[in-house]
C-alpha positions as MATLAB code, in Angstrom:
seq = 'MADLETAARSLSRAIRRGTRLAPVTAAILLVAACGRTEEGQAAAGSGVSRGKDQAIQPLPIATPQSGAVVASQGAAVSQNLGQAQITVVYNRPVARGREIFGHLIPLDEVWHPGADQATYLRTTADIVFGGEVLPAGSYSIWAVPGDELWEIILHRDWNVFHLPFPGDEGVQLRLEVARQEAEHMESMTFHFPVSDRRDGVLAFHWANTKIEIPLHAPGPETP';
ca = [
       8.100   13.768  -72.848;
       7.206   15.034  -69.876;
       7.922   19.524  -70.350;
       6.025   18.407  -74.112;
       2.923   17.177  -72.549;
       2.643   20.297  -70.140;
       2.959   22.798  -73.079;
       0.826   21.240  -74.660;
      -2.004   21.222  -72.096;
      -0.930   24.754  -71.608;
      -1.993   25.200  -74.950;
      -5.443   24.161  -74.400;
      -6.075   25.933  -70.937;
      -5.623   28.845  -72.850;
      -7.941   28.428  -75.557;
     -10.190   27.000  -73.441;
     -10.080   30.089  -71.532;
      -9.914   32.899  -74.165;
      -6.337   33.642  -73.735;
      -5.399   35.444  -76.454;
      -1.548   34.055  -76.956;
       0.503   35.913  -79.490;
       1.066   32.918  -82.770;
       5.201   33.142  -81.428;
       4.239   33.039  -77.774;
       2.713   29.659  -78.780;
       5.846   28.125  -80.541;
       8.688   29.181  -78.476;
       6.479   27.022  -75.649;
       6.892   24.092  -77.844;
       9.781   24.543  -79.379;
      11.479   24.900  -76.088;
       9.470   21.462  -74.763;
      10.729   19.462  -77.395;
      14.378   20.739  -77.479;
      14.529   19.390  -73.800;
      13.140   16.287  -74.884;
      14.792   15.974  -77.090;
      17.954   16.510  -75.331;
      17.000   13.643  -73.159;
      16.285   11.463  -75.427;
      20.015   11.714  -77.355;
      21.475   11.575  -74.409;
      20.159    7.974  -73.466;
      19.720    6.685  -77.051;
      24.436    7.756  -76.885;
      24.491    4.688  -74.151;
      27.558    7.123  -72.490;
      27.121    6.421  -68.689;
      27.020    9.462  -66.281;
      27.587    7.259  -63.637;
      31.205    7.092  -61.766;
      32.015    3.420  -63.017;
      31.782    4.725  -67.113;
      33.424    1.543  -68.991;
      36.157    2.424  -70.897;
      35.874    3.733  -74.892;
      38.295    3.399  -77.938;
      40.759    5.671  -78.451;
      39.148    8.562  -80.631;
      40.519    7.747  -84.701;
      42.366   11.159  -86.306;
      41.309   12.914  -89.041;
      42.387   15.828  -91.444;
      42.211   19.074  -89.994;
      41.845   20.712  -93.360;
      38.737   18.252  -93.972;
      40.109   17.109  -96.692;
      39.078   13.313  -97.209;
      42.110   10.878  -97.245;
      43.135    7.867  -99.280;
      44.355    5.872  -96.507;
      40.554    6.117  -94.564;
      41.277    6.219  -90.442;
      39.441    2.675  -88.565;
      39.926    1.656  -84.873;
      39.090   -2.315  -83.459;
      38.860   -2.957  -80.115;
      38.248   -5.873  -77.660;
      38.302   -6.819  -74.012;
      40.295   -9.630  -73.019;
      40.159  -10.293  -68.824;
      40.685   -6.958  -67.069;
      41.732   -5.934  -70.269;
      40.849   -3.377  -73.415;
      43.037   -3.526  -76.349;
      42.190   -0.683  -79.188;
      44.173   -1.039  -82.178;
      43.972    2.813  -83.436;
      44.996    3.034  -87.565;
      44.688    3.811  -90.787;
      43.529    1.846  -94.159;
      45.878    1.963  -97.126;
      44.292    0.107 -100.136;
      45.583   -2.199 -102.540;
      44.763   -0.627 -106.422;
      45.880   -3.832 -108.272;
      49.558   -3.405 -107.171;
      51.567   -5.716 -105.719;
      52.005   -5.044 -102.368;
      54.849   -7.182 -100.544;
      57.906   -7.656 -102.199;
      57.367   -4.994 -104.505;
      55.295   -2.036 -103.042;
      56.606   -2.989  -99.447;
      59.835   -4.197  -99.847;
      61.350   -7.128  -98.031;
      63.507   -7.400  -94.841;
      63.116   -3.412  -94.006;
      61.243   -1.898  -91.660;
      58.405   -1.104  -92.065;
      54.863    0.973  -90.733;
      51.871   -0.769  -91.670;
      48.882    1.594  -92.328;
      49.329    5.398  -93.495;
      50.010    9.336  -92.113;
      49.844    9.309  -88.057;
      51.217    5.696  -87.280;
      49.150    2.915  -86.118;
      48.982    2.287  -82.129;
      48.095    0.006  -80.318;
      46.474    0.820  -76.293;
      46.147   -2.124  -73.412;
      44.574   -0.582  -70.349;
      46.293   -3.446  -68.550;
      49.426   -5.931  -68.371;
      48.758   -8.197  -70.785;
      50.794  -11.268  -72.877;
      51.941  -10.265  -76.363;
      52.723  -12.844  -78.403;
      53.691  -14.718  -75.949;
      56.439  -11.553  -74.029;
      54.118   -9.343  -71.326;
      53.681   -6.002  -72.490;
      52.940   -3.879  -69.979;
      49.409   -1.529  -70.202;
      49.604    1.319  -72.670;
      50.422    2.511  -75.933;
      52.337    1.730  -78.179;
      53.093    2.165  -81.885;
      53.176   -0.978  -84.529;
      56.204   -1.476  -87.320;
      56.385   -4.659  -88.878;
      59.695   -6.184  -90.947;
      58.360   -8.473  -93.242;
      59.948  -11.172  -94.707;
      58.769  -14.123  -96.703;
      58.261  -17.096  -93.892;
      58.155  -15.078  -91.050;
      57.808  -11.072  -89.865;
      58.957   -9.393  -87.070;
      56.329   -7.614  -85.098;
      58.291   -3.866  -83.621;
      55.757   -2.243  -80.903;
      57.887    0.793  -79.873;
      56.571    3.233  -76.417;
      56.459    6.227  -79.152;
      53.272    5.810  -79.845;
      51.990    8.852  -81.080;
      53.885    9.354  -84.507;
      54.330    9.870  -88.449;
      54.588    6.917  -89.789;
      58.523    7.350  -91.300;
      60.360    7.172  -90.515;
      61.276    4.723  -87.841;
      61.557    5.753  -84.398;
      64.731    4.380  -83.195;
      65.893    0.775  -80.924;
      65.853    3.193  -77.520;
      62.080    3.392  -77.394;
      61.544   -0.346  -78.023;
      59.461   -2.212  -76.050;
      59.431   -5.938  -77.450;
      60.323   -7.316  -80.938;
      59.201  -10.520  -82.064;
      58.833  -13.702  -84.523;
      55.428  -14.168  -86.492;
      55.128  -16.673  -89.032;
      53.907  -15.212  -92.354;
      50.640  -17.168  -93.443;
      48.913  -17.127  -96.973;
      45.539  -15.129  -97.666;
      43.089  -14.507  -99.493;
      43.535  -11.361 -100.577;
      41.932   -8.529  -99.019;
      41.839   -5.056 -100.449;
      42.051   -2.752  -97.390;
      44.419   -3.414  -94.802;
      43.089   -5.163  -91.764;
      43.167   -5.164  -88.235;
      41.185   -7.578  -86.527;
      40.386  -10.012  -83.470;
      39.386  -13.367  -85.027;
      39.229  -15.543  -81.549;
      37.859  -13.701  -77.854;
      37.599  -15.885  -75.060;
      37.780  -14.604  -71.829;
      40.975  -13.813  -71.215;
      42.723  -15.944  -74.506;
      42.190  -13.869  -78.310;
      44.398  -13.404  -81.126;
      45.185   -9.932  -82.533;
      44.893  -11.187  -87.073;
      46.840   -7.941  -89.548;
      45.484   -9.186  -92.866;
      46.615   -6.909  -96.390;
      47.281   -7.887 -100.178;
      47.541  -11.765  -99.743;
      49.230  -11.879  -96.446;
      48.507  -13.093  -92.349;
      49.874  -12.563  -89.463;
      48.374  -13.766  -86.104;
      49.554  -12.791  -83.234;
      47.907  -14.995  -80.010;
      47.101  -12.676  -77.310;
      47.044  -13.188  -73.296;
      45.031  -11.147  -69.914;
      46.223  -12.772  -67.134;
      44.634  -12.717  -64.023;
      42.692  -14.913  -61.711;
      40.185  -16.804  -63.572;
      35.886  -16.040  -63.517;
      33.645  -18.704  -62.954;
];
């Protein structure tokens, strides 16, 4: 605001003294001042710290280079637990009246929970994922759906397409999780229904199926 006020005062003085300013000159002064003011307001409103200790930001969501609108829209969800920030980046398939598990998605076969680029999880610190230690890093997410149990697979090759499965060599962990019957969810969703200081839950929900994975971020307790 200081630049804008200075420009306004300069114009006012010029008018009082009888100094004739070309309209273009006056306009340039005001536009320049407004531009500097808007820059400051945009930087302040962005919430981005310019200091050394910047908050960890979620990874960007991939968008199609062509600018075309894709059927499975991109999304990301992030949660802090202890010293870790856990982020899931994925594309969201839509049921559109189709029967999903056991029909569109075969049971007992490796499947990717997403579309286009592989869904991936990133953790900035070591965590316990479903009872298994998961080192800090990025991992693509895969699953073997079943009637009662699902196998969840985290793979070290994270920047890959959703087909085919990258192979057993890069598997970081496998775990079995009970399938839960749930109300219909039209678009596939990852979210964190529970989060405490160091403990939380990562949930997957699509159609009438829900999977919940307990999370823990080890470290010293805080008051």
